[in-house]
C-alpha positions as CSV (number, residue, x, y, z in Angstrom):
1,M,-100.6,-5.8,80.4
2,A,-97.5,-5.2,78.3
3,R,-98.1,-5.0,74.5
4,M,-95.9,-6.4,71.8
5,S,-94.8,-4.0,69.1
6,A,-96.4,-5.9,66.1
7,K,-99.1,-8.4,65.3
8,I,-98.1,-12.0,66.0
9,K,-100.2,-14.8,64.6
10,V,-100.9,-17.5,67.2
11,L,-102.6,-20.8,67.2
12,L,-103.9,-21.8,70.6
13,A,-104.8,-25.5,70.8
14,E,-106.8,-26.0,74.0
15,D,-110.0,-27.9,74.7
16,N,-111.1,-26.2,77.9
17,D,-113.2,-23.2,77.2
18,V,-112.1,-21.4,80.4
19,N,-108.5,-21.9,79.6
20,Q,-109.1,-20.8,76.0
21,L,-110.7,-17.5,77.1
22,V,-108.0,-16.7,79.7
23,A,-105.0,-17.5,77.4
24,S,-106.5,-15.9,74.3
25,T,-107.4,-12.7,76.2
26,M,-103.8,-12.5,77.5
27,L,-102.4,-13.0,74.1
28,K,-104.7,-10.5,72.4
29,A,-103.6,-7.9,75.0
30,M,-100.1,-8.4,73.7
31,S,-101.2,-7.6,70.2
32,C,-101.5,-11.2,69.0
33,E,-104.0,-12.5,66.5
34,V,-105.3,-15.7,68.0
35,D,-107.0,-18.7,66.4
36,V,-108.3,-21.5,68.7
37,A,-108.3,-25.2,68.0
38,I,-110.3,-27.4,70.4
39,N,-108.4,-30.6,69.8
40,G,-105.3,-31.9,68.1
41,F,-107.0,-32.8,64.8
42,E,-108.2,-29.3,64.4
43,A,-104.8,-28.0,65.4
44,I,-103.2,-30.0,62.5
45,K,-105.9,-28.7,60.1
46,R,-105.4,-25.1,61.1
47,A,-101.6,-25.4,61.0
48,K,-101.9,-26.6,57.3
49,L,-103.9,-23.5,56.4
50,G,-102.5,-20.8,58.6
51,D,-99.0,-19.4,58.5
52,Y,-98.6,-19.1,62.3
53,N,-95.7,-17.5,64.2
54,I,-96.1,-19.8,67.1
55,I,-98.4,-22.6,68.4
56,F,-99.3,-23.1,72.0
57,M,-100.3,-26.8,72.3
58,D,-102.2,-28.3,75.2
59,C,-100.8,-31.8,75.8
60,Q,-104.0,-33.5,76.9
61,M,-106.9,-33.1,74.4
62,P,-109.6,-35.4,73.2
63,D,-109.4,-37.4,69.9
64,V,-105.9,-36.4,68.9
65,D,-103.8,-35.1,71.8
66,G,-101.1,-32.5,71.7
67,Y,-98.2,-34.9,71.4
68,E,-99.7,-36.6,68.3
69,A,-100.7,-33.2,66.8
70,T,-97.1,-31.9,67.3
71,A,-95.6,-34.9,65.7
72,E,-97.8,-34.5,62.6
73,I,-97.2,-30.8,62.3
74,K,-93.4,-31.3,62.5
75,K,-93.8,-33.9,59.7
76,L,-95.4,-31.3,57.6
77,V,-92.6,-28.9,58.4
78,N,-89.9,-31.5,57.5
79,A,-91.7,-32.3,54.3
80,G,-91.7,-28.6,53.3
81,S,-95.5,-28.5,53.3
82,I,-95.6,-25.6,55.8
83,N,-93.2,-23.1,57.2
84,P,-91.3,-23.9,60.4
85,V,-93.2,-22.9,63.5
86,P,-92.2,-23.2,67.2
87,I,-94.6,-25.3,69.3
88,V,-94.8,-24.6,73.0
89,A,-96.4,-27.2,75.2
90,L,-99.1,-26.3,77.8
91,T,-98.6,-29.0,80.4
92,A,-100.2,-29.6,83.8
93,H,-97.0,-31.1,85.2
94,A,-93.5,-29.8,85.7
95,L,-91.9,-33.2,86.0
96,D,-88.7,-34.1,84.1
97,A,-90.5,-37.0,82.4
98,D,-93.3,-34.8,81.1
99,R,-90.7,-32.3,79.9
100,E,-88.8,-35.0,78.1
101,K,-91.9,-36.3,76.4
102,C,-92.7,-32.9,75.1
103,L,-89.3,-32.4,73.6
104,S,-89.2,-36.0,72.2
105,V,-92.2,-35.4,70.0
106,G,-90.7,-32.1,68.6
107,M,-92.2,-29.5,70.9
108,D,-89.7,-26.6,71.2
109,D,-90.5,-25.4,74.7
110,Y,-93.1,-25.8,77.5
111,I,-94.9,-23.9,80.2
112,C,-97.0,-25.2,83.0
113,K,-100.6,-24.6,83.7
114,P,-102.2,-22.4,84.8
115,V,-100.5,-20.1,82.2
116,S,-99.6,-16.6,83.2
117,E,-99.1,-13.5,81.2
118,A,-95.4,-13.6,82.1
119,D,-95.0,-17.1,80.8
120,L,-96.8,-16.3,77.5
121,K,-94.8,-13.1,77.0
122,R,-91.5,-14.9,77.7
123,M,-92.3,-17.6,75.0
124,L,-93.2,-14.9,72.5
125,E,-90.0,-13.1,73.2
126,V,-87.8,-16.2,73.0
127,W,-89.5,-17.8,69.9
128,V,-90.9,-14.9,67.9
129,T,-90.2,-11.2,68.7
130,H,-86.5,-11.6,69.4
131,K,-85.9,-14.5,67.0
132,V,-85.0,-12.4,64.0
133,S,-83.0,-9.7,65.9
134,E,-81.1,-12.2,68.0
135,E,-80.7,-15.0,65.4
136,I,-77.1,-14.0,64.5
137,E,-76.1,-13.5,68.1
138,R,-77.6,-16.9,69.1
139,K,-75.7,-18.8,66.5
140,I,-72.2,-20.3,67.0
141,D,-69.3,-17.9,66.3
142,N,-67.5,-19.9,63.6
143,K,-64.3,-17.8,64.0
144,S,-64.0,-18.9,67.7
145,V,-64.7,-22.5,66.8
146,H,-62.1,-22.6,64.1
147,K,-59.4,-21.3,66.5
148,L,-60.4,-23.9,69.0
149,K,-60.4,-26.7,66.4
150,D,-56.9,-25.8,65.4
151,L,-55.8,-25.8,69.0
152,M,-57.5,-29.1,70.0
153,G,-56.9,-31.1,66.8
154,A,-58.3,-34.6,67.0
155,A,-59.6,-34.0,70.5
156,F,-62.1,-31.4,69.4
157,P,-65.1,-33.8,68.8
158,Q,-64.5,-35.2,72.4
159,L,-64.6,-31.6,73.7
160,V,-67.9,-30.9,72.0
161,E,-69.4,-34.1,73.4
162,M,-68.2,-33.2,76.9
163,Y,-69.7,-29.7,76.5
164,I,-73.1,-31.0,75.4
165,K,-73.2,-33.6,78.2
166,N,-72.1,-31.1,80.9
167,T,-74.5,-28.5,79.7
168,E,-77.5,-30.9,79.7
169,D,-76.5,-32.0,83.2
170,A,-76.2,-28.4,84.4
171,I,-79.6,-27.5,83.1
172,S,-81.2,-30.6,84.6
173,R,-79.6,-29.7,88.0
174,M,-80.8,-26.1,87.8
175,N,-84.3,-27.3,87.0
176,A,-84.2,-29.5,90.1
177,A,-82.6,-26.8,92.3
178,I,-85.2,-24.1,91.3
179,A,-87.9,-26.3,92.9
180,S,-86.2,-26.2,96.3
181,S,-84.8,-22.6,95.9
182,N,-81.3,-24.0,96.1
183,F,-79.6,-20.8,94.9
184,S,-76.0,-22.0,95.6
185,E,-76.5,-25.0,93.4
186,I,-78.0,-22.8,90.6
187,Q,-75.1,-20.4,90.9
188,A,-72.5,-23.2,90.7
189,C,-74.2,-24.8,87.7
190,A,-74.4,-21.4,85.8
191,H,-70.7,-20.7,86.7
192,T,-69.6,-23.9,85.1
193,M,-71.3,-23.0,81.9
194,R,-70.0,-19.5,81.4
195,S,-66.4,-20.0,80.2
196,P,-67.0,-23.3,78.1
197,S,-69.9,-21.7,76.3
198,A,-67.8,-18.6,75.4
199,Q,-64.9,-20.9,74.3
200,L,-67.2,-22.7,71.9
201,G,-68.4,-19.5,70.3
202,L,-71.7,-19.4,72.2
203,A,-71.5,-15.9,73.7
204,Y,-75.3,-15.7,74.0
205,L,-75.5,-18.8,76.2
206,S,-72.5,-17.5,78.2
207,K,-74.4,-14.2,78.8
208,I,-77.5,-16.0,80.0
209,A,-75.5,-18.2,82.3
210,S,-73.8,-15.0,83.7
211,N,-77.2,-13.5,84.3
212,I,-78.4,-16.7,86.1
213,E,-75.3,-16.6,88.3
214,L,-76.0,-13.0,89.2
215,R,-79.7,-13.5,90.0
216,A,-78.8,-16.6,92.0
217,K,-76.6,-14.5,94.2
218,E,-79.5,-12.1,94.7
219,G,-82.0,-15.0,95.4
220,A,-84.3,-13.7,92.6
221,L,-86.5,-16.8,92.3
222,E,-89.0,-15.6,89.7
223,D,-86.3,-14.1,87.4
224,L,-84.3,-17.4,87.7
225,K,-87.3,-19.4,86.5
226,G,-87.5,-17.5,83.3
227,L,-83.8,-17.3,82.7
228,I,-83.3,-21.1,83.2
229,L,-86.1,-21.7,80.7
230,D,-84.4,-19.3,78.3
231,L,-81.1,-21.0,78.8
232,D,-82.6,-24.4,78.0
233,A,-84.4,-23.1,74.9
234,N,-81.4,-21.4,73.5
235,F,-79.1,-24.4,74.2
236,R,-81.6,-26.5,72.2
237,Y,-81.6,-23.9,69.5
238,V,-77.9,-24.5,68.7
239,L,-77.8,-28.2,69.7
240,D,-78.0,-29.6,66.2
241,D,-75.3,-27.2,64.9
242,L,-73.1,-28.2,67.9
243,K,-73.4,-31.9,66.9
244,K,-72.3,-31.1,63.4
245,L,-69.1,-29.3,64.4
């Protein structure tokens, strides 16, 4: 198994002992320090006490489930009681409705069970190990935005709204297309995102879209699954800032 370069403090909220052992073993092999919570109540308690880099949260747990626990932890973050921490859902389903429920309660990302080493590693890379080094690159390039604002004038807010709507639609279509291995649809969606993302100062999103377009041409299904998840996560990373433009 590939190892991360430094210790990462992880909270794993999972009630099934087999799943606990498998996931914690994978994470420890990637140089993570892992604490386990067996239900949502314990996850909230541990989140209050431990300064975690990331939380992997099972959605279905006894007493307090993952959705309730996430909402409570995010309240603590918003109140300034604990440091911000990304929460990744562990869900048994890949349906859009499940994904939307995860995001609606404040979960930052999601992976489907059974979890794999590749899934866990990708989440660590997106939300922890690359977060500091890529934070500047992932943010909106204000210089590009100011130029576009001057050009568009009063029409600029409408342009931003259109971009957000079109991007959400493109990601939704790609998620649907990946299930049927519809590479031409994925390629077309990614292509429509490249230029508008760059124009709005989102070079990082444009780069991911370009990679998706390339991998779709090659029919690289497994690579595409990870790239589309990354695209979705990074779009949501800048979404609040986009709405404030």
